[in-house]
N, C-alpha and C positions, 0 to 999 in steps of 0.2 A: 273414823276416830276421832276420839276427841278428847281435849286437852295431851294428848301424845299418848291417849290409851284406848287400844280397839275397844270396840262396845260389840257385846253381842247379838245380833238379832234374830228373830226365825225367820226362815224358809217364806212365811207369808208376808213381811216385810219388803221383801224386793221380785215377788213373784211377777210385779208388770213388768220389771227388766228382763226376766228370762224368756219371754218369747215376744219382747220388743222389737220391731223391725221400723225402723224410718231410711224410707226410699231415699235416694240421692233426689236432692234439692228439696226437700220437704224436713218437716219440723214435726215433734210431737212432744207431747208434756207428761211427767212422771209423778207421782207424789212419793216424797221421800221419806218414810218412816224413821226415828232414830229412838235413842232411850227417852223415856219421861223426863220433864223438864225439872221435876224433885232432884232426879241423878245429876243434874249438870252443876260444876261448878259454876262461881257468879258469873266468870267469864272465860274466854277462851277462844280455841281455835279448833273447828271441825273440818276433817279432811272428807270426801267423800273419795273414791277408789271405783273407775270401771276397768279393768283387765281383759284383754283378750276380745275387745269389741270388732267382728268383720266391717272392715271397711269399704272389701272390694273383693270379687268372687269371677270366676271366670264362667265361659260359655255354657257350661256344665253343673255349674251349680259349687263349684270346689273352692274354698279358700285362699284366696292369694294374697291376702293381705291382714294383718290384725293392728290395732292401735290401742296404747291405754291412756285415761284418763283420768285428771286429777282436777280435783276442785276442792278450794280453800276460803274460807267464811270464817268469821270473825264476830264475835259474838258478847253480849252483856246484857244478864237478865236483871229483870225489876219487877218491885211488887207495884201491882196495878189493882185499884178496886172501882168497880162500875156499880151504879146503880141500876134496877130493872124493876118494874113494874109487873106485879103479879094478878092474871085476871085468871080468875076460875066462874067455871061455867059447869050446870049440871047438865047430863044429859046421857044418854046409852048409845055404845057405839058395839058392834063387834070384837069378839075376841081376838080375830086373827087382826082384826083393824088395829086393835089396841095396843099389839105386840108388835107390828110393822112400826104402829108410830114410835114408841119405846125402842125400839132397835134403830130407828132412825135419828131420833134425840141424841141416843148413845154414841152414834157414828159422828152427828156433830161435836159433840161434848170433845170425843178424841180427837178429830182433827184441829180443832180449837185449840187444843190444850197442845198439839204439834206444832201448832202455827206459833207457840209463845206468846198466846193471849191469855 
């Protein structure tokens, strides 16, 4: 929920949660994906909701308790610029290696965009 409006997202955006298990007295970290930054208003509130999270089972593994969780974050966007140095190197690499590095660079770019950089 962003600024009071539900934001659609694909199943791929929350697949980490689908089979996520956090044993008692443990913690885990999940990446949360949302709408592209250019689609967000300049400021607002983001709500993240998890419903029917299993919090207890009996000895047979039957669910005996579920909880709902809600988190709210306020945000403000701002324009930022950053100078970078470009280094050009000549050489050859295998096609597979090139494709892998290009995919890796694209994933890093997407992660930076999701973090609001």
